[in-house]
N, C-alpha and C positions, 0 to 999 in steps of 0.2 A: 435180790434176796430178800426175803420175806425178815421181816423183823415182830417181834412181840412189845406189845407195847400195858406195863403193869397194871391194872388195876383190880385187887383183890377184893375191897368193897362193893362191885356193882356184878359177883357171882352169880350166873343163871342170867339175866335181862340181857335185854335189848337196846344196844346203844345206839348213839349216832356219833358219826366220827369225823372230827374238822381237823385236816394237816395238810399242813402248807400252803393256807387257800382253795381247798377243795374237800368237798363234800365225797367221801365215801360210800361204800354200800353201809347200812346194820348190820349190827352183827350184834349175836349173842354172846357173851364172853364167857370162857372156858370153864368147865371144873379150875383149872388151876390156876386164872386168875387173869387171864392175857387175851385181847386183843389184837390182829394179827395185820400187820400191811403190808403190800409191796414194798415198800423201804422207808427205813426208816428218815423218820422227818424231822424236823429241823422245828416247827412246833406241832402241835396237836393235842387237840380239845378233844376228852370224851364226857360222852352226859348221856344220865336218861332223854329220852323223847316228850317234848310237853308243847302244846302250842300256847304259842302266844295272844291272846288275845285284847284289841282295846277298840271298844264301842264306842261313840260320841255321845253325850248328853241329848236326851231330849230338845227338840227346835222350838223356839218361840220366839217371834218377832211380835212388834207396837205394830198394831195396823190404827185408819182412822179409827175404827169404831171397837177396840176394845186391842189385846191382843189375840194371841192363833189359837190361844190353848183348847183343845179338843177341836178345832180343824182337821180335818185332810188333808198330811202332808204329801209330796213325792222328790225325795231328791232323785234329781235328775242326774247334772253329770257335778265331779265332783275333783275339786285338786287338794292332791296328798305332797306335802313339802315333807323331804326325807333329806339327812343327813347321813353320810356316808352307808348308806343301804343297798341291798341287795335285792330284797323282793319280798312283798308278799301276799293278803288273799284279799278278795273283798267282797261285800253283799249288804242287803238288808238284813237288822237285826231278826227279823221274823223268820229267814232263813237260817240261823245257826243251821238248823239236820239240812237244807238243803244245796246246791250248787256253790262252790265258794269261786271268783272267777280270781284267777290269776294275775295279775298287770302284767298291762301289756306295752313291752316295750317300743311300739312306737305311741302311744304316749306319754315317752319318756321324754323329760328335758331339762339337759344339764342348767342350772343358772350361771353359774360365771361363763367365761370363754373359751375353755378349754371342752373339747372333745368327748360326744358320747360316748362311752364306756363298751363294752363290748357289753351282753347277757350272763352275768354271773359274777361279774367283776363289780369294786364297789368305787360306789362314785364316791362324789364329794355334794356338793348343795344342788338338787334336782326338784325337781315337779314333773308329778304324775299326774294325767288326766285322766279318770275312767270316767263310762256311764253306767249306774246302776237299774240292775232289770226293775219291769215296769210294777207299779204296788204302792199304792196310799194307807201312809194307816195316820194315827193324831201322835205321832214323834218326829217322823225322819230319822231316824238316826242309820247310823252307818256301820257297819263295823268289819274292821280290819281283824289279819292274823295273822299270822309268821309260824309256819312247821317244820323250818328249814334249820338248822344250826349256824344261822347267819345273821348278820344285827339287823335291825330294823330301831332305828331311832326317828319319831314324825315328831318333826318339828309345830304344820299342822292343819287343818284337815278344812277346807273351804268349800261350799257346797252352796249350786247353784237350783231351785228348786219354785214345784205351783205350790200356793195351801187353795183351797177349794172348801164351799161348808160343805157340813153332813148333808147325806142325801140320808 
């Protein structure tokens, strides 16, 4: 049975809906100030869509000949440790306007002894392993974003990278 949820402060706005642990299709809030869901939820979160974007700081390491500032760096493999998170997308910073890669579930490893949750389920402490597309710059920053109305708690970002002299 359809159920109307009042959100009068968002009339005419496109909203994301997260109800009873499920992402529902986006809706435009009606002129009366309601969104309609198929069944009455026990708990629902409704709000405007916005991407959460995190960018790591530029990478600098101490080398025998000084530090790596100004040298070309390429992040290859990156590990992301999360807490009670579902999914995210990653990419190099210079590709904000480019293609984002969703975290691959095959790179997901639960740190605890429990089984890995299904895709879309919230896990506990997990490590995600992913590859950054080829390309070098002087910062080797990594960008992580979440566009869905789901939690993303990042505990750490660890990167394996190459450092070379500028050509």
